[in-house]
C-alpha positions as CSV (number, residue, x, y, z in Angstrom):
1,M,53.1,-7.6,-12.6
2,N,51.2,-9.0,-15.5
3,Q,47.8,-7.9,-16.9
4,D,45.7,-10.6,-14.9
5,Q,47.2,-9.5,-11.6
6,T,46.9,-5.8,-12.5
7,M,43.8,-6.6,-13.1
8,N,43.0,-8.1,-10.0
9,H,44.5,-5.7,-7.6
10,D,42.2,-2.6,-9.5
11,T,39.3,-5.2,-8.9
12,K,40.0,-5.9,-5.0
13,R,40.6,-1.6,-5.0
14,N,37.1,-1.1,-6.4
15,I,35.4,-3.4,-4.2
16,W,37.2,-1.9,-1.0
17,A,35.6,1.2,-2.7
18,R,32.1,-0.3,-3.0
19,A,32.1,-1.5,0.5
20,S,32.9,2.4,2.1
21,F,30.1,3.5,-0.5
22,M,27.9,0.7,1.2
23,L,28.5,1.4,4.6
24,L,27.8,5.2,4.0
25,M,24.5,3.8,1.7
26,G,23.3,1.9,4.6
27,L,23.6,4.9,7.0
28,V,21.2,6.5,4.6
29,L,19.0,4.4,4.6
30,H,18.3,4.1,8.1
31,V,18.3,7.5,8.2
32,S,15.7,8.0,5.1
33,V,13.4,4.9,6.9
34,T,13.2,6.8,10.0
35,L,12.1,9.9,7.8
36,I,9.7,8.1,5.9
37,L,7.8,6.8,9.1
38,V,7.7,10.6,10.0
39,V,6.3,11.7,6.7
40,T,3.8,8.9,6.9
41,V,2.7,9.9,10.6
42,I,2.3,13.7,9.4
43,Q,0.3,12.7,6.1
44,F,-1.7,10.3,8.2
45,V,-2.7,13.4,10.7
46,M,-2.9,15.4,7.2
47,V,-5.8,13.4,6.1
48,L,-7.1,13.1,9.7
49,L,-7.4,16.8,9.6
50,N,-7.9,18.2,6.0
51,D,-10.0,14.5,4.7
52,A,-7.0,14.8,1.9
53,P,-3.6,14.0,1.5
54,N,-0.9,16.8,1.5
55,I,0.3,17.0,-2.1
56,R,3.9,18.3,-1.4
57,L,4.0,15.5,1.1
58,L,2.7,12.8,-1.4
59,A,5.3,13.7,-4.1
60,F,8.1,13.5,-1.6
61,G,7.5,10.0,-0.1
62,R,7.0,8.9,-3.7
63,N,10.5,10.2,-4.5
64,L,11.6,8.9,-1.2
65,G,10.5,5.6,-1.7
66,R,12.2,5.4,-5.1
67,Y,15.4,6.7,-3.6
68,L,15.1,3.7,-0.9
69,Q,14.5,1.3,-3.7
70,Q,17.7,3.0,-5.5
71,I,19.8,2.4,-2.1
72,V,18.8,-1.3,-1.8
73,N,19.3,-1.7,-5.3
74,F,22.8,-0.6,-5.1
75,L,23.4,-2.6,-1.6
76,T,22.0,-5.7,-3.0
77,F,24.6,-5.4,-6.4
78,A,21.6,-5.3,-8.4
79,S,22.7,-1.6,-9.8
80,E,26.4,-0.2,-10.0
81,E,25.0,3.6,-10.1
82,I,25.4,5.2,-6.3
83,P,22.2,7.4,-5.1
84,F,22.2,10.3,-4.1
85,P,24.2,12.7,-3.5
86,F,26.4,10.9,-5.9
87,S,23.3,11.1,-8.7
88,D,20.6,12.9,-9.1
89,W,17.5,12.7,-6.4
90,P,14.5,10.6,-8.1
91,S,11.7,12.8,-9.3
92,G,8.4,12.4,-11.4
93,E,6.4,9.5,-12.2
């Protein structure tokens, strides 16, 4: 087996590994979108009751939005980094 065949074989193996991660992250994306809807409804109720958003939910929603962006970037090949739990949870500004 020459070097070109070895590289082609490794590339094919890597793409199938990536496909597995993409399937997993697609499922996580589905759950995360449901979670963002729940956070949205709870935050809306909090604003109705308190006239101000809940600070912790605000921060969580912001970080969850960043997480969704990381998943979409990975799924569309815009990034090679596999999102949480294979890397750190997004946080901060």
